N, C-alpha and C positions, 0 to 999 in steps of 0.2 A: 257346384251344380245344385246343391241344395237351396241356395239363394234364389237361382233361375227359376227352380221348380216351384217355390213359394210365390215368385212373382205371377208365374203362369197359372197357379192356383187362384191367385186374386183376380186375374183377368177371368177366370172361368167361373168364378163365384162359387167354387167349391173346394173345400178343404178335404183331401183324400184321407180315408182312414187306413187304406192301403196304398201308400204311395208308390209300391213296387210296380203297382198296375198303370201308373203313369209313366214310370220310368221305362217299363216295357212298350208302352204305347209311342214313345219317342225313340225306340230303338229300331234303327233301320235294318231292313233285311240283309243288307250287305255286312252286317255285324255277326251274322251268323258263324259261331265257332270261334269267334275271337274271345279273348280271356276277358271274363266279367260281363259277358253277354249271352247267357244261357237261353234267353228267349228273346225273340224279335217281334214287331208288330204286326206281322202278316196274318196271324190269326185275329187278333184284336180289329185289324182292317176289315177282314171278313165279316165280323160282326157289326163293327160300327157302319158298314155300308147298309145293312138292314135297319140299324137304329135311326140313321138319317133318314132313310126312305119312310119310314113308319111316322116319323116327327114331321116330316115335310108334307107327306100325303094327307096326314091329319089336318095340318095348318091351311093347306090350299084347299080342302073341302069346306073349312071354316070360312075362309075368306071370299070364296067363290062359289056361293050354294046353288047358283042358277047355271055353272058352265057344265058343258057336257064332259065327259070321259076324255074325248081327244084333246080338247083345250087344256084340260088340267095336266094331261099327259105331257104336253109341250111345255107348260109351266116347269112341271116336275123334271122333266129331262134337263132343262137348262140348269135348275137350281142344284141339281145333285151331280153336276158336270165338273170335271176337273178344271175347267175354266172359271168357274165360280168358287170352287174349294180352295185353290191355291191362293187367291189373294186373301181370302179370309183367313188361312194358315198363316200367311205372312203377317197379317194385320195383328194376330195375337200372339205373334213371336215365336211360332214353332221353329222357324229356320235357325234361331239363334240356340235352340235347346235340343235340336235333332241330334241324337246319338250316333256317330259314324265311326268306323274302324280307322286306324292311322293310315291305312291304304287309300282311303276316300276322301280324307280331309283336305286334299290339294285339288280335288275335282270341284265342279260347280253342282254337286249334288245337293247341297243345302238351299239352292235356289231353283232345283228341279221341280217344275210343277207337279209331276207325278208323286214324287216323294212327298212333297208337302201335302198334297191331297190325301195320300194314303195314311200320312201322319194324323191329319185332322179326324179322318174316319176311325182311327184307332183310338184317338183320344176320346171322342164319342162313345166308343164302346167302353173305355174305361170309366168313364162317367155313368154309363148306365149300369155297369157292374158293381160300382162303389156306391152310387146314389140313387139308383133306380131310374125310370124313365123321366121322371120329374127333372132331374139333374141335367140330363141330357137335353131334354125339351127346351129349358131355359136358355141354354147356350144357343141351340139352334135358332130360337125366335128373337134372340138378341143380335148374333152375329150375322144371321142371314137377311135381317129386316131390310137393309138398303137394296139388297138384290131382289127380294121380294116385292118391293115397293117400285122398282125400276119399270116394270112392265105393266102398263095399264091394260093391254092386250096380250093375249097369249103370243109369246115369242115366236119366230120362224127362223130356222137355220138359213145361212147364206146359199146353200145347196138348194133347198126349199124355194127360197125366192127367187133364185135364177131359173129354177125349172119352171116355176109358175109365169115368169116373165116371157120365156120364149115360147111356152105353150100358148099363151094368151094370145101371142101374134103369129100363130102357126108356123113356128120356126123349128119344132122338133126339139128333142132333147140336148142338153149340152153334152158333150163328150169329155170324158176325163183320161188322162193317163199320169201314171205316178211312178218316180224313180226313186231308189234310195240314194242319198247323197253322201252318206258316209256316217260312222259313229255306230256304237254298239250299245243295246240296252238302254238305260237312261239318256245316253248321249247320242242317241239315233236322230238321223235327220232325214226328212223325206222331202222331195219336191213334186208339185204337182202341176199340171197344165190343164186347163179347161179351155175348150173352143165352143162357142155358141154365137149364133148370128154372124158369122164370118169374123169373129174377133176373139183373139187368144189372151188370158191372163195366167200369171203363175202365182204359186202360193207354197209356203214352206211350213212345215209342223214336224212334231216328233213322231208322229205316226200318219199313216196314210189318210185316215179320215179328217185329221186336223189340216193336213196339207191341202186336202181338196176342198175343205171349208174356206180355208185362206184363199184360194185360187177364186173360188166363187166369189167371195167378198170383194177381192181386187177386181173381178170383172164388172161387179156391179157399181163399184166406186168409180169406174171409168165411164159409166152412162152420162153423168153430168159433166164430163170433162171435155 
């Protein structure tokens, strides 16, 4: 584990004075009560969410000095979302070093987007505590650079795009309904159906919101088919 932590520190560009902080940041909540896991990353994830928010808001304000609060908010919402955090966490190797109890090691928890996003936020909190805001800011500006540069214009969610499409044509609002299709906790799955302009599409996700977004995206993809 020490070699893996050293590798992660190298990727982060920060050598921890208190490596126990990093270990805690990588300890999934399911390890609570397990031997050798007196602390999990839940509290650090809570702090890291705020650290990321500050670093990202500061950066976006610098990059887009003439955008209004609404457009900055759209960029911000995407860049701090699980859909962006999980691939970044995967890219820096958090899945390999995530600490899980024996009961969870045969599950797909290492590849779970929520678990990875939470661990990444916890790592940012650990960086902040150990090295101050500059340490966390440096990681955010390096690891989020591709995502930040990906949108020349403020992003819109698929649900927003679909709603604008139907309203612009006088077709009213899309109708959504969602059902649970199995699983619990991190393994939960939802199926959403959207009906708009007389056409239906289906999407799946780990929560209701994600499933509805996937359904809207599927509907929009069918416009040109």
